[in-house]
N, C-alpha and C positions, 0 to 999 in steps of 0.2 A: 477476593482473593485474600489468602494467610498474607498476610503483610512479614512474612518472617525475613530476614536480613539474606538469608540464604536463598529463599524462592524468589526476590528482588533481583538478586545478583545476579541469577540464572536466567532471569527474565531479560534484563539488562544486556547480558551478554547475547542471549537468542537473539533480541531486537538488534543490536550492534553488527551481528554476523550477517544478518538478513539484509541490515542497511550497508554494509558494504558489497556484498554481493550485487545487490539492485543498483548502485553506485556504478561500479564496475560495468555492468551491464550498459545502463544508460552513457556512460563515456564512451563505450566503446562502438556505441550505433550514432553517436554525434561524431566520431573520428572517422568511422568506415561506412557512412550511411548505405545501403543496399540499393541504389540508386540505378537501376536498368535500363536507365529509358535510351543510355548512349548505345546499348548493343541492341536495340530494338531492328527488326529486319522488315515485320509486317505487322496488319491490324491486330491479329490475335497475340502475339508475343508484347504488342504495345499494353493491350489489355492485360495481360497476366503480368506485365511487369509492374503496370501502375496497381493492380492488386495487390503484389509483393509489399510495393511502397506503402499503401496503406496499412497493410497488417504490420507492418516496422513501425510506421506512426503511430497506429494505436497500441504495440506493444510497450512502446516508448513511454506514450501518455499513462499507460497502466502502472509502469515501473515508476513515473515520477509522481503519478498519484499516492504511491502505495507508500514509498520513501516520505513523502508528506506526512501520512499517518505514523510513520515509525517516528519521526521527529516529533510531533505532538505527542506521543506516548512516553517519548523517552524525557519531554519537557517535563510533563505529569509527574511521571517518576521523580524528576530531580527536584520539582517541587512538593511533592510527599502528597501528590493528589491523584496518582494511579491506582485505578481500581475503584473510584467514585465517578458517577455518571456526572457528564459534563453540564447537562440539562438541569437535574433536579436534585445531586448531590446525592442522592442514595449509592450505596454500594453496587457495584455491577457483579452480578452471578460470577463466582468461581469457574464455573464450568463454560461458561461466556469467554472469561479471559483465556482460558486455556486452550479453548480453540481461535479465539481471534485476540491476539494478545495485544494488538493496536485498538480494541473496543472503546469508545468514547461514552458509549451510553449504554443504558440497564435496556432490557429486555421493553419494557414499557415504551421508554421514551424513544427507542429505535422503531418500534411498530406506529408511534404517532408521528416522526420524524418521515415515514415513507409511506404514510396513509394519504391515499389520493385525495383526501378533503380537507389536506392540511392547506 
């Protein structure tokens, strides 16, 4: 990624906006969980309520994981290490960062990390 001041400021603003959005979603879920078990009247409704609770929990877990990725990207940005692979130190491809602003690894290191032989 071109490390122009304007590009980095735009990226930081994008990351902060997404962080705020996710933090709000997580906070709402924690304040008002969609636990429908108290409304259950039969086994079918119980299964549906359990399924909805599991989906809500998975969504919250996904949001928290994305928040961690955003925080890590913002920390790399603040440290002047944004856009450098955390594994090998080489620059991460600009196209990859455009698609996934929180990417911490270059494609080679990401493939290696996802390899079943690792």
